[in-house]
C-alpha positions in Angstrom: 25.0 -13.9 8.9 25.1 -11.5 6.1 24.0 -7.7 7.0 21.3 -7.8 3.9 19.6 -11.1 5.7 20.2 -9.5 9.3 18.2 -6.5 8.0 15.5 -8.6 6.9 15.2 -10.3 10.0 15.1 -7.1 12.1 12.6 -5.7 9.6 10.4 -8.9 10.2 10.6 -8.5 13.9 9.2 -4.7 13.5 6.4 -6.0 11.4 5.7 -8.4 14.0 5.5 -6.1 16.8 3.8 -3.4 15.0 -0.1 -3.2 15.7 -2.6 -4.6 12.6 -3.9 -1.3 12.5 -0.4 0.1 10.5 -1.2 -2.4 7.6 -3.6 -1.1 4.8 -6.4 -3.3 4.1 -7.7 -4.0 0.7 -11.7 -4.0 0.6 -13.2 -5.8 -2.6 -16.4 -4.6 -4.3 -17.9 -7.2 -6.5 -19.5 -5.3 -9.5 -22.9 -6.9 -10.9 -23.0 -9.8 -8.8 -25.2 -12.6 -9.8 -26.1 -10.5 -12.7 -27.5 -7.6 -10.6 -27.2 -4.1 -11.0 -25.5 -3.7 -7.8 -22.3 -3.2 -5.9 -21.6 -5.8 -3.2 -21.1 -4.4 -0.5 -22.3 -1.2 -1.4 -21.3 0.7 1.8 -17.9 0.5 3.6 -16.1 1.9 6.3 -12.4 1.9 6.3 -9.2 4.1 7.1 -6.7 6.7 5.2 -4.5 4.0 3.3 -6.9 1.5 2.7 -7.7 0.3 -0.7 -11.1 -0.1 -2.7 -10.8 -2.5 -5.2 -13.9 -3.1 -7.6 -13.9 -6.5 -9.6 -16.2 -7.2 -12.3 -18.9 -10.1 -11.5 -20.8 -9.8 -14.2 -21.9 -7.4 -17.3 -20.2 -3.8 -18.2 -20.5 -1.3 -15.8 -18.4 1.5 -14.5 -17.5 2.9 -11.1 -17.7 6.7 -11.4 -17.0 8.9 -8.2 -20.4 11.5 -7.7 -19.5 13.4 -4.2 -16.1 12.9 -2.6 -14.2 14.9 -0.4 -12.8 18.1 -2.4 -9.2 16.9 -1.7 -9.9 13.6 -3.3 -9.0 12.5 -6.9 -12.3 11.6 -8.8 -12.4 8.7 -11.1 -14.8 7.2 -13.9 -13.6 3.6 -14.9 -15.1 0.9 -17.1 -15.4 -2.4 -15.1 -16.0 -5.5 -17.6 -14.2 -8.7 -18.7 -12.2 -6.7 -20.8 -11.0 -4.6 -17.6 -12.0 -6.5 -14.7 -10.7 -4.5 -11.8 -9.8 -1.0 -10.5 -8.3 0.0 -7.4 -8.5 3.3 -5.5 -6.4 4.2 -2.3 -8.2 6.4 0.1 -5.9 9.2 1.1 -8.7 11.9 2.3 -10.9 11.6 5.5 -14.9 12.0 4.3 -17.4 9.8 2.4 -17.0 8.8 -1.4 -20.2 8.2 -3.2 -20.1 6.4 -6.8 -22.3 4.9 -9.0 -22.1 3.2 -12.4 -23.3 5.2 -15.6 -23.9 2.4 -18.2 -27.3 1.3 -19.3 -29.1 4.1 -17.0 -27.8 2.0 -13.7 -29.5 4.9 -11.4 -30.0 2.3 -8.6 -26.5 1.3 -8.8 -24.8 3.2 -6.2 -22.2 2.8 -3.6 -20.3 4.7 -0.8 -16.9 4.4 1.5 -16.3 6.2 4.3 -12.7 7.0 5.3 -11.7 8.0 8.7 -8.0 9.0 10.0 -5.9 5.7 10.5 -5.7 5.0 14.1 -2.3 5.3 15.6 0.2 2.5 15.1 1.8 0.9 18.2 5.3 0.3 16.4 7.7 -1.1 18.9 5.6 -2.9 21.2 4.5 -6.4 21.9 1.0 -6.6 23.7 1.2 -2.8 24.4 4.6 -3.2 26.3 7.8 -1.4 25.0 10.3 -3.2 23.5 14.0 -2.4 22.6 16.0 -4.2 20.1 19.7 -3.5 20.5 21.9 -3.2 18.0 20.3 -2.5 15.3 21.7 -3.7 12.7 23.4 -6.7 14.5 25.3 -9.4 13.2 24.7 -12.5 15.3 23.2 -11.2 18.6 20.5 -9.4 19.3 19.9 -7.8 22.9 16.0 -7.6 23.8 14.6 -5.7 26.7 11.1 -6.4 27.4 9.2 -4.8 30.3 6.9 -7.9 30.9 8.0 -10.9 32.5 6.9 -14.3 31.0 6.9 -13.2 27.6 7.4 -15.5 24.3 9.3 -13.6 21.3 9.4 -15.0 18.2 11.6 -13.9 15.1 10.4 -14.7 11.7 11.8 -14.2 8.4 10.2 -12.4 5.4 8.8 -15.5 4.0 7.1 -16.4 7.3 9.4 -19.1 8.6 10.5 -18.6 12.1 13.8 -18.4 12.6 13.9 -18.6 16.5 11.5 -18.5 19.5 12.4 -17.5 23.1 10.6 -17.4 26.2 11.6 -14.4 28.3 11.1 -15.1 32.1 12.6 -12.0 33.7 12.2 -8.1 32.6 16.0 -7.4 32.0 18.0 -7.5 28.9 18.0 -11.0 27.2 20.3 -12.1 24.5 18.8 -13.7 21.5 21.2 -15.3 18.9 20.2 -15.4 15.3 
């Protein structure tokens, strides 16, 4: 097995054993749904690193920051059929208030509040330590899992299962690629 593919497989293992909280989330805000002067949803709670994506549903509006954390970057972007979306990555903890400035849309307001991302659980399965030795490897990977009766599955980056193994004891186990 070539090293590039092996690296991809080991990367996939790491991605599998990571806690979901390590992945950023994209929150979609509809702009003017059902020909209304609203954002939907108009309130979001998210983590640092998540993305807020405004998408036009009808009309011509803006998404314009009003009150945001001091270290955050302000924005004012037109959202219409000509420019149907805008994305903003939340990098600073705090609440970000925004509105549409078109047509006196004083009621068209929203907010997203950002909290620190919870710590990722990298290198664990069900909160139990796992060791992958050696890394990288050419055809054999040794796993050391501290919980008996654990099933380990290895996937490639397109989601296809490469191998599955049920580990019945808590000693090092050979897993052939």
